[in-house]
C-alpha positions as CSV (number, residue, x, y, z in Angstrom):
1,X,-87.4,-15.3,5.1
2,X,-90.3,-13.2,4.0
3,X,-89.2,-9.9,2.8
4,X,-91.1,-6.7,2.3
5,X,-90.7,-4.6,-0.8
6,X,-88.7,-2.1,1.3
7,X,-86.3,-4.9,2.4
8,X,-85.9,-6.1,-1.2
9,X,-85.2,-2.5,-2.3
10,X,-82.5,-2.1,0.4
11,X,-80.8,-5.2,-0.9
12,X,-81.1,-4.3,-4.5
13,X,-79.8,-0.8,-4.0
14,X,-77.0,-1.6,-1.6
15,X,-73.5,-0.8,-2.9
16,X,-72.4,-3.9,-0.9
17,X,-75.2,-6.2,-2.3
18,X,-73.0,-9.4,-2.5
19,X,-71.7,-8.9,1.1
20,X,-75.2,-8.0,2.3
21,X,-76.7,-11.1,0.8
22,X,-73.9,-13.3,2.3
23,X,-74.5,-11.8,5.7
24,X,-78.2,-12.3,5.4
25,X,-77.6,-16.0,4.5
26,X,-75.5,-16.4,7.7
27,X,-78.2,-14.6,9.8
28,X,-81.0,-16.7,8.3
29,X,-79.1,-19.9,9.0
30,X,-78.3,-18.9,12.6
31,X,-81.9,-17.9,13.3
32,X,-83.2,-21.1,11.7
33,X,-81.0,-23.2,13.9
34,X,-82.6,-21.6,16.9
35,X,-86.1,-21.5,15.6
36,X,-86.2,-17.7,15.8
37,X,-88.6,-16.1,13.3
38,X,-88.4,-12.3,12.8
39,X,-91.5,-10.6,11.5
40,X,-91.3,-9.0,8.0
41,X,-90.8,-5.6,9.7
42,X,-88.1,-6.9,11.9
43,X,-86.3,-8.4,8.8
44,X,-86.6,-5.0,7.0
45,X,-85.1,-3.1,10.0
46,X,-82.4,-5.8,10.5
47,X,-81.4,-5.7,6.8
48,X,-81.1,-2.0,6.9
49,X,-78.9,-2.2,10.0
50,X,-76.7,-4.9,8.5
51,X,-76.3,-2.9,5.3
52,X,-75.1,0.1,7.3
53,X,-72.7,-2.2,9.3
54,X,-71.2,-3.4,6.1
55,X,-70.7,0.1,4.9
56,X,-69.0,1.0,8.2
57,X,-66.8,-2.1,7.9
58,X,-65.7,-1.1,4.4
59,X,-65.1,2.5,5.2
60,X,-63.3,1.6,8.5
61,X,-65.7,3.7,10.5
62,X,-66.2,2.9,14.1
63,X,-69.4,3.3,16.1
64,X,-68.8,5.0,19.5
65,X,-70.6,5.6,22.7
66,X,-72.0,2.1,23.2
67,X,-72.1,1.0,26.9
68,X,-72.2,-2.8,27.2
69,X,-74.0,-2.4,30.5
70,X,-77.0,-1.1,28.6
71,X,-77.4,-4.6,27.1
72,X,-77.1,-6.6,30.3
73,X,-80.7,-7.9,29.9
74,X,-80.1,-9.2,26.3
75,X,-80.0,-13.0,26.2
76,X,-76.7,-14.8,25.8
77,X,-78.3,-16.4,22.7
78,X,-78.9,-13.0,21.0
79,X,-75.4,-11.8,21.9
80,X,-73.9,-15.0,20.4
81,X,-75.8,-14.6,17.1
82,X,-74.8,-11.0,16.9
83,X,-71.1,-11.9,17.6
84,X,-71.1,-14.4,14.8
85,X,-72.6,-11.9,12.4
86,X,-70.1,-9.2,13.4
87,X,-67.2,-11.6,13.0
88,X,-68.6,-12.7,9.6
89,X,-68.7,-9.1,8.4
90,X,-65.3,-8.3,9.9
91,X,-63.5,-5.0,10.6
92,X,-66.1,-3.9,13.2
93,X,-65.7,-3.1,16.9
94,X,-67.3,-5.3,19.5
95,X,-69.8,-2.5,20.2
96,X,-71.6,-3.4,17.0
97,X,-72.4,-6.8,18.4
98,X,-74.4,-5.2,21.3
99,X,-76.4,-3.0,19.1
100,X,-77.1,-5.8,16.6
101,X,-78.1,-8.2,19.4
102,X,-81.3,-6.1,20.0
103,X,-82.7,-7.3,16.7
104,X,-82.3,-10.9,17.6
105,X,-83.6,-10.4,21.1
106,X,-86.7,-8.7,19.7
107,X,-87.2,-11.6,17.3
108,X,-86.8,-14.1,20.2
109,X,-89.8,-12.4,21.9
110,X,-92.0,-13.2,19.0
111,X,-92.3,-16.9,20.0
112,X,-93.3,-16.1,23.6
């Protein structure tokens, strides 16, 4: 995983640094298993999103207004990865999985 300075800064300054690093390890392993390689920019955006997800999990905040139908064209593979990450973080609604899946779907497109 090649990280930009911005990505490294997000991790370093996160109030949830240990949880964020653990989640990123899970994500990295899941992506490696499937030969999905995000760009540096995609990693930075993903890291920021996961950091915010962890904050919501800890604060018991729920994201609202997510319609699963909007994600009908996201691959099963991207949804499965996102589901595993959401379950790893814990205390998040299923709607988080759909929004997170977009990052993995975009990274899947890199190889095509």
